[in-house]
LUMMIMI-854187 format. One record per residue (C-alpha): residue number from 1; residue in three letters; x negated, y, z negated. Coordinates in nm, 3 decimals, padded with zeros to 5 digits. Layout:
# residues N
REC num residu       X       Y       Z
REC NUM    ALA       X       Y       Z
...
***
This chain:
# residues 390
REC num residu       X       Y       Z
REC   1    MET -22.620  03.319 -10.708
REC   2    SER -22.791  03.382 -11.042
REC   3    LEU -22.659  03.243 -11.369
REC   4    PRO -22.539  03.583 -11.502
REC   5    GLU -22.351  03.643 -11.177
REC   6    ARG -22.190  03.300 -11.198
REC   7    TRP -22.090  03.367 -11.558
REC   8    ARG -21.934  03.704 -11.463
REC   9    GLN -21.749  03.539 -11.177
REC  10    TRP -21.616  03.265 -11.406
REC  11    ALA -21.521  03.514 -11.680
REC  12    ALA -21.322  03.714 -11.425
REC  13    GLN -21.087  03.420 -11.360
REC  14    PRO -20.720  03.472 -11.456
REC  15    LEU -20.756  03.214 -11.735
REC  16    TRP -20.967  03.460 -11.936
REC  17    SER -20.757  03.771 -11.876
REC  18    LEU -20.558  03.745 -12.200
REC  19    GLY -20.562  03.525 -12.510
REC  20    PHE -20.242  03.330 -12.451
REC  21    ARG -20.377  03.165 -12.135
REC  22    PRO -20.673  02.955 -12.262
REC  23    PHE -20.535  02.895 -12.611
REC  24    PHE -20.185  02.790 -12.505
REC  25    LEU -20.316  02.560 -12.231
REC  26    THR -20.592  02.390 -12.428
REC  27    GLY -20.396  02.393 -12.754
REC  28    ALA -20.107  02.206 -12.592
REC  29    ALA -20.345  01.966 -12.414
REC  30    PHE -20.521  01.901 -12.744
REC  31    ALA -20.185  01.824 -12.906
REC  32    CYS -20.118  01.558 -12.639
REC  33    ILE -20.456  01.392 -12.692
REC  34    ALA -20.448  01.415 -13.072
REC  35    LEU -20.094  01.278 -13.103
REC  36    MET -20.161  00.989 -12.866
REC  37    GLY -20.482  00.899 -13.051
REC  38    TRP -20.301  00.918 -13.383
REC  39    GLY -20.019  00.696 -13.260
REC  40    LEU -20.261  00.437 -13.124
REC  41    TRP -20.453  00.428 -13.452
REC  42    LEU -20.134  00.393 -13.657
REC  43    HIS -20.044  00.075 -13.471
REC  44    GLY -20.393 -00.077 -13.470
REC  45    LEU -20.464 -00.002 -13.104
REC  46    TRP -20.756  00.237 -13.161
REC  47    ASN -21.091  00.060 -13.185
REC  48    GLY -21.315  00.348 -13.087
REC  49    ARG -21.539  00.578 -13.287
REC  50    GLN -21.392  00.715 -13.610
REC  51    PRO -21.414  01.089 -13.686
REC  52    LEU -21.583  01.219 -13.998
REC  53    GLY -21.370  01.129 -14.300
REC  54    GLY -21.150  00.887 -14.106
REC  55    MET -20.845  00.926 -13.884
REC  56    LEU -20.607  01.040 -14.158
REC  57    ALA -20.835  01.327 -14.266
REC  58    TRP -20.885  01.423 -13.901
REC  59    HIS -20.512  01.415 -13.826
REC  60    ARG -20.423  01.629 -14.128
REC  61    HIS -20.686  01.889 -14.048
REC  62    GLU -20.665  01.902 -13.672
REC  63    MET -20.289  01.930 -13.627
REC  64    LEU -20.319  02.249 -13.832
REC  65    PHE -20.659  02.397 -13.760
REC  66    GLY -20.699  02.250 -13.412
REC  67    PHE -20.353  02.264 -13.258
REC  68    ALA -20.146  02.515 -13.459
REC  69    VAL -20.427  02.768 -13.504
REC  70    ALA -20.501  02.765 -13.129
REC  71    ILE -20.142  02.861 -13.052
REC  72    ILE -20.142  03.122 -13.329
REC  73    ALA -20.459  03.270 -13.180
REC  74    GLY -20.311  03.284 -12.830
REC  75    PHE -19.994  03.449 -12.955
REC  76    LEU -20.162  03.705 -13.183
REC  77    LEU -20.434  03.806 -12.937
REC  78    THR -20.158  03.877 -12.684
REC  79    ALA -19.912  04.038 -12.926
REC  80    VAL -20.175  04.267 -13.080
REC  81    ALA -20.241  04.417 -12.737
REC  82    ASN -19.869  04.500 -12.713
REC  83    TRP -19.847  04.632 -13.070
REC  84    THR -20.152  04.857 -13.036
REC  85    GLY -20.139  04.959 -12.670
REC  86    ARG -20.507  04.868 -12.644
REC  87    PRO -20.659  04.619 -12.396
REC  88    GLY -20.645  04.264 -12.528
REC  89    LEU -20.951  04.046 -12.584
REC  90    SER -21.062  03.911 -12.247
REC  91    ARG -21.350  03.777 -12.040
REC  92    THR -21.676  03.703 -12.227
REC  93    PRO -21.554  03.790 -12.582
REC  94    LEU -21.246  03.572 -12.529
REC  95    ILE -21.458  03.286 -12.391
REC  96    LEU -21.690  03.302 -12.693
REC  97    LEU -21.396  03.292 -12.934
REC  98    TRP -21.245  02.998 -12.746
REC  99    LEU -21.579  02.815 -12.752
REC 100    ALA -21.589  02.853 -13.131
REC 101    TRP -21.251  02.676 -13.142
REC 102    LEU -21.363  02.405 -12.898
REC 103    LEU -21.690  02.328 -13.078
REC 104    ALA -21.500  02.277 -13.402
REC 105    ARG -21.282  02.014 -13.231
REC 106    LEU -21.582  01.830 -13.088
REC 107    ALA -21.776  01.842 -13.417
REC 108    TRP -21.553  01.572 -13.573
REC 109    TRP -21.686  01.315 -13.326
REC 110    LEU -22.055  01.407 -13.325
REC 111    PRO -22.324  01.277 -13.565
REC 112    LEU -22.389  01.616 -13.723
REC 113    PRO -22.532  01.698 -14.065
REC 114    ALA -22.266  01.816 -14.310
REC 115    PRO -22.383  02.183 -14.324
REC 116    LEU -22.368  02.220 -13.945
REC 117    PHE -22.029  02.048 -13.931
REC 118    LEU -21.900  02.289 -14.195
REC 119    VAL -22.033  02.596 -14.013
REC 120    LEU -21.867  02.490 -13.687
REC 121    GLN -21.536  02.426 -13.862
REC 122    VAL -21.512  02.754 -14.053
REC 123    ALA -21.643  02.990 -13.783
REC 124    PHE -21.319  03.036 -13.589
REC 125    MET -21.066  03.159 -13.847
REC 126    PRO -21.272  03.452 -13.985
REC 127    ALA -21.359  03.554 -13.629
REC 128    LEU -20.991  03.553 -13.529
REC 129    ALA -20.891  03.746 -13.843
REC 130    GLY -21.169  03.995 -13.775
REC 131    VAL -21.059  04.058 -13.415
REC 132    VAL -20.691  04.097 -13.508
REC 133    GLY -20.766  04.310 -13.815
REC 134    TYR -21.004  04.541 -13.624
REC 135    GLU -20.750  04.605 -13.348
REC 136    LEU -20.471  04.677 -13.596
REC 137    TRP -20.700  04.908 -13.797
REC 138    ARG -20.809  05.099 -13.485
REC 139    ALA -20.445  05.154 -13.387
REC 140    GLY -20.329  05.231 -13.743
REC 141    LYS -20.068  04.951 -13.736
REC 142    ARG -20.044  04.904 -14.112
REC 143    ASP -19.707  04.726 -14.092
REC 144    ASN -19.887  04.430 -13.937
REC 145    TYR -20.160  04.401 -14.201
REC 146    PRO -19.979  04.109 -14.373
REC 147    ILE -20.064  03.899 -14.068
REC 148    VAL -20.436  03.959 -14.136
REC 149    VAL -20.380  03.857 -14.499
REC 150    ILE -20.219  03.532 -14.381
REC 151    LEU -20.513  03.463 -14.147
REC 152    GLY -20.756  03.528 -14.430
REC 153    LEU -20.570  03.289 -14.659
REC 154    LEU -20.566  03.028 -14.383
REC 155    ALA -20.945  03.053 -14.365
REC 156    LEU -20.963  03.017 -14.744
REC 157    PHE -20.734  02.712 -14.748
REC 158    GLN -20.931  02.553 -14.465
REC 159    GLY -21.244  02.596 -14.675
REC 160    LEU -21.066  02.428 -14.967
REC 161    ALA -20.961  02.136 -14.748
REC 162    LEU -21.311  02.092 -14.603
REC 163    TRP -21.466  02.112 -14.950
REC 164    GLY -21.234  01.831 -15.055
REC 165    LEU -21.326  01.631 -14.744
REC 166    LEU -21.703  01.664 -14.777
REC 167    GLY -21.691  01.620 -15.155
REC 168    HIS -21.468  01.312 -15.127
REC 169    GLN -21.197  01.491 -15.326
REC 170    GLU -20.886  01.387 -15.134
REC 171    LEU -20.656  01.571 -15.377
REC 172    TRP -20.815  01.908 -15.296
REC 173    GLN -20.826  01.831 -14.926
REC 174    ARG -20.454  01.759 -14.935
REC 175    ARG -20.381  02.072 -15.140
REC 176    GLY -20.571  02.292 -14.896
REC 177    GLU -20.385  02.150 -14.598
REC 178    LEU -20.041  02.167 -14.764
REC 179    GLY -20.111  02.527 -14.856
REC 180    ALA -20.217  02.597 -14.498
REC 181    LEU -19.903  02.434 -14.357
REC 182    TRP -19.680  02.652 -14.571
REC 183    LEU -19.890  02.955 -14.475
REC 184    VAL -19.813  02.872 -14.113
REC 185    ALA -19.449  02.856 -14.221
REC 186    THR -19.497  03.210 -14.357
REC 187    LEU -19.627  03.319 -14.018
REC 188    MET -19.328  03.147 -13.854
REC 189    THR -19.103  03.345 -14.090
REC 190    VAL -19.266  03.676 -13.996
REC 191    ILE -19.289  03.618 -13.621
REC 192    GLY -18.958  03.433 -13.594
REC 193    GLY -18.781  03.713 -13.778
REC 194    ARG -18.909  03.959 -13.519
REC 195    VAL -18.877  03.775 -13.191
REC 196    ILE -18.584  03.533 -13.223
REC 197    PRO -18.309  03.796 -13.268
REC 198    PHE -18.474  04.011 -12.999
REC 199    PHE -18.490  03.721 -12.754
REC 200    ILE -18.127  03.629 -12.826
REC 201    GLN -18.016  03.988 -12.774
REC 202    ARG -18.210  04.022 -12.447
REC 203    GLY -18.128  03.674 -12.319
REC 204    LEU -17.753  03.721 -12.367
REC 205    ASN -17.746  04.093 -12.273
REC 206    LEU -17.600  04.185 -12.611
REC 207    PRO -17.601  04.539 -12.751
REC 208    PRO -17.876  04.604 -13.004
REC 209    THR -17.773  04.524 -13.359
REC 210    PRO -17.814  04.794 -13.625
REC 211    ALA -18.120  04.754 -13.843
REC 212    GLY -18.028  04.592 -14.174
REC 213    SER -18.187  04.623 -14.515
REC 214    PRO -18.561  04.545 -14.516
REC 215    TRP -18.539  04.366 -14.852
REC 216    PRO -18.446  04.015 -14.728
REC 217    THR -18.746  04.022 -14.495
REC 218    ARG -18.973  04.142 -14.774
REC 219    LEU -18.843  03.875 -15.010
REC 220    LEU -18.903  03.609 -14.745
REC 221    LEU -19.260  03.727 -14.688
REC 222    VAL -19.355  03.747 -15.056
REC 223    GLY -19.167  03.426 -15.143
REC 224    SER -19.326  03.234 -14.854
REC 225    LEU -19.673  03.346 -14.960
REC 226    LEU -19.601  03.237 -15.318
REC 227    ALA -19.476  02.899 -15.189
REC 228    ALA -19.797  02.849 -14.989
REC 229    LEU -20.014  02.946 -15.287
REC 230    SER -19.820  02.709 -15.512
REC 231    MET -19.884  02.421 -15.272
REC 232    ALA -20.256  02.497 -15.261
REC 233    LEU -20.265  02.500 -15.642
REC 234    GLY -20.094  02.166 -15.689
REC 235    GLY -19.727  02.234 -15.621
REC 236    GLY -19.719  01.939 -15.384
REC 237    ASP -19.873  01.689 -15.626
REC 238    GLY -19.540  01.606 -15.785
REC 239    PRO -19.194  01.757 -15.847
REC 240    GLN -19.206  02.069 -16.063
REC 241    ARG -18.865  02.208 -16.156
REC 242    TRP -18.991  02.561 -16.213
REC 243    LEU -19.074  02.587 -15.840
REC 244    ALA -18.727  02.481 -15.726
REC 245    PRO -18.565  02.829 -15.757
REC 246    LEU -18.832  02.977 -15.528
REC 247    PHE -18.759  02.726 -15.251
REC 248    VAL -18.382  02.758 -15.306
REC 249    LEU -18.411  03.134 -15.255
REC 250    LEU -18.622  03.090 -14.940
REC 251    ALA -18.383  02.831 -14.796
REC 252    ALA -18.084  03.058 -14.863
REC 253    LEU -18.254  03.353 -14.689
REC 254    HIS -18.352  03.138 -14.390
REC 255    LEU -17.995  03.010 -14.353
REC 256    TRP -17.862  03.365 -14.389
REC 257    ARG -18.089  03.470 -14.101
REC 258    LEU -17.963  03.184 -13.885
REC 259    TRP -17.603  03.284 -13.959
REC 260    ARG -17.675  03.645 -13.857
REC 261    TRP -17.855  03.544 -13.539
REC 262    HIS -17.603  03.291 -13.420
REC 263    HIS -17.407  03.352 -13.100
REC 264    PRO -17.221  03.077 -12.909
REC 265    GLY -17.392  03.181 -12.586
REC 266    LEU -17.740  03.083 -12.706
REC 267    TRP -17.657  02.713 -12.661
REC 268    ARG -17.645  02.768 -12.282
REC 269    LEU -18.010  02.875 -12.259
REC 270    PRO -18.294  02.635 -12.347
REC 271    LEU -18.531  02.923 -12.430
REC 272    LEU -18.285  03.032 -12.700
REC 273    TRP -18.153  02.709 -12.851
REC 274    SER -18.508  02.574 -12.877
REC 275    LEU -18.612  02.872 -13.091
REC 276    TYR -18.295  02.855 -13.297
REC 277    LEU -18.326  02.482 -13.370
REC 278    ALA -18.694  02.519 -13.462
REC 279    TYR -18.608  02.784 -13.718
REC 280    LEU -18.328  02.560 -13.847
REC 281    TRP -18.588  02.287 -13.911
REC 282    LEU -18.789  02.542 -14.111
REC 283    ALA -18.480  02.619 -14.321
REC 284    LEU -18.404  02.248 -14.372
REC 285    ALA -18.763  02.173 -14.474
REC 286    THR -18.754  02.456 -14.729
REC 287    LEU -18.424  02.324 -14.867
REC 288    GLY -18.572  01.972 -14.878
REC 289    MET -18.867  02.099 -15.080
REC 290    ALA -18.626  02.262 -15.327
REC 291    LEU -18.436  01.934 -15.367
REC 292    TRP -18.762  01.741 -15.410
REC 293    HIS -18.871  01.974 -15.690
REC 294    LEU -18.529  01.923 -15.852
REC 295    GLY -18.595  01.548 -15.864
REC 296    TRP -18.387  01.426 -15.572
REC 297    PRO -18.513  01.092 -15.429
REC 298    LEU -18.680  01.243 -15.123
REC 299    GLN -19.023  01.151 -14.992
REC 300    GLN -19.231  01.465 -14.987
REC 301    SER -19.405  01.351 -14.667
REC 302    LEU -19.068  01.351 -14.488
REC 303    VAL -19.005  01.710 -14.594
REC 304    THR -19.357  01.806 -14.487
REC 305    HIS -19.311  01.651 -14.144
REC 306    ALA -18.969  01.812 -14.102
REC 307    LEU -19.159  02.139 -14.128
REC 308    ALA -19.462  02.026 -13.925
REC 309    VAL -19.288  01.848 -13.635
REC 310    GLY -18.944  02.009 -13.616
REC 311    GLY -19.026  02.357 -13.741
REC 312    LEU -19.386  02.423 -13.639
REC 313    GLY -19.390  02.197 -13.333
REC 314    GLY -19.052  02.317 -13.213
REC 315    LEU -19.129  02.685 -13.256
REC 316    VAL -19.469  02.647 -13.090
REC 317    LEU -19.328  02.473 -12.783
REC 318    ALA -19.045  02.724 -12.746
REC 319    MET -19.274  03.024 -12.795
REC 320    VAL -19.549  02.913 -12.558
REC 321    ALA -19.289  02.847 -12.289
REC 322    ARG -19.126  03.188 -12.335
REC 323    VAL -19.444  03.393 -12.380
REC 324    SER -19.622  03.226 -12.088
REC 325    LEU -19.337  03.317 -11.854
REC 326    GLY -19.300  03.673 -11.979
REC 327    HIS -19.669  03.764 -11.976
REC 328    SER -19.734  03.607 -11.636
REC 329    GLY -19.451  03.800 -11.470
REC 330    ARG -19.230  03.496 -11.407
REC 331    PRO -18.852  03.484 -11.450
REC 332    LEU -18.747  03.384 -11.801
REC 333    GLN -18.599  03.053 -11.694
REC 334    VAL -18.737  02.710 -11.776
REC 335    SER -18.714  02.400 -11.560
REC 336    ARG -18.503  02.100 -11.652
REC 337    ALA -18.827  01.918 -11.732
REC 338    MET -18.925  02.182 -11.988
REC 339    ALA -18.577  02.179 -12.139
REC 340    GLY -18.621  01.803 -12.166
REC 341    GLY -18.952  01.869 -12.342
REC 342    PHE -18.772  02.075 -12.606
REC 343    ALA -18.527  01.791 -12.659
REC 344    LEU -18.808  01.533 -12.682
REC 345    LEU -18.983  01.741 -12.948
REC 346    PHE -18.674  01.764 -13.166
REC 347    LEU -18.608  01.393 -13.113
REC 348    ALA -18.967  01.332 -13.234
REC 349    ALA -18.882  01.525 -13.551
REC 350    VAL -18.565  01.320 -13.605
REC 351    CYS -18.764  00.997 -13.564
REC 352    ARG -19.033  01.113 -13.807
REC 353    VAL -18.786  01.223 -14.074
REC 354    LEU -18.486  00.988 -14.039
REC 355    LEU -18.623  00.672 -13.873
REC 356    VAL -18.953  00.626 -14.057
REC 357    PRO -18.792  00.540 -14.397
REC 358    PHE -18.625  00.240 -14.229
REC 359    ASN -18.881  00.134 -13.967
REC 360    SER -19.252  00.215 -13.945
REC 361    LEU -19.229  00.212 -13.565
REC 362    GLY -19.081  00.559 -13.606
REC 363    LEU -19.431  00.692 -13.670
REC 364    GLY -19.565  00.588 -13.333
REC 365    LEU -19.243  00.677 -13.153
REC 366    SER -19.247  01.026 -13.303
REC 367    ALA -19.610  01.079 -13.198
REC 368    LEU -19.536  00.953 -12.845
REC 369    LEU -19.230  01.176 -12.799
REC 370    ALA -19.412  01.486 -12.927
REC 371    ALA -19.712  01.411 -12.703
REC 372    LEU -19.480  01.380 -12.401
REC 373    ALA -19.315  01.711 -12.489
REC 374    PHE -19.648  01.896 -12.485
REC 375    ALA -19.760  01.705 -12.175
REC 376    LEU -19.455  01.845 -11.995
REC 377    PHE -19.568  02.195 -12.091
REC 378    VAL -19.924  02.135 -11.967
REC 379    ALA -19.799  01.986 -11.639
REC 380    GLY -19.540  02.255 -11.578
REC 381    TYR -19.733  02.560 -11.697
REC 382    GLY -20.093  02.475 -11.610
REC 383    ARG -20.071  02.642 -11.269
REC 384    ILE -19.901  02.949 -11.419
REC 385    LEU -20.169  02.995 -11.686
REC 386    LEU -20.449  02.950 -11.434
REC 387    SER -20.298  03.193 -11.179
REC 388    PRO -20.288  03.575 -11.173
REC 389    ARG -19.987  03.759 -11.310
REC 390    LEU -19.720  03.813 -11.046
***
């Protein structure tokens, strides 16, 4: 069999049929490896090769632009096909996009010249934004253009963070990554606002709720973008009282959403309470940032990790579990092991936010629990993502 024939045969495998399959599987597996490596380094048990810039720089960058962006890519490449009614990216184009993501992960550990390292790191985000934007433009889906704006800003903030890394400007590296984290929170706000109430309504067989005013959603989008921009421009360097009202408004709108979405029946279904609790962590992190700007004695890193572990991590795990089942034709029911994975992830967030101020062992414990949560997803869903749709 010739090489082109082998390539076509490999590209025709179910793994490359739609974006959620390779990006969910490898993104979750990467989270396991990255969290375990981070935990080992924190407690002096990592004696291997150091990545460019050191483990802290690698951890900050890769949990966003390695792990989170992979899941975002898998979700958007799949969702855009539904929104537009056009075939989703698959086979060779999907493989090439995935390889761009993979090469960026490997580049941290290879002795590469700085220009080549930079090229490998920044190639993926513009390519993803280009694919998503082109599909939305072809289908005339203007309502979804803000998602392309968010992807473009993510690419810009990644460039800022890498410029700080290569120029030994830790302040700018940190600003770029804080801005990117709150941009991901913006994406969580947009996507969560669409899917969580829909999933609750479908999961509990409730009648559709009447469409409310669009203004709270618009305020959340604009306010979340402003919050992310403020963090990239120094809003996370120290408390600034003039930013507090913005975060108070966002927290109030998030909590209002949670109040509207709540139904006692959701606590019976892991696929629902996991989404609901993840969004609650987003609301609490936003409220924590408001209190920090008002001068309350909170560590900003605890607020940041409430968002990163509880909000982002929780929403990612819940979404990949739900989307993987729905788009592979499986019943929308998770195993007890996966429900346990949701619980482990939220316990990891509790350890990172509430235990760490009293005992540094909370850092390693949080990393271990989160790694186990994503390992349960990989173990339970690997076969589903590698198999044809039922």
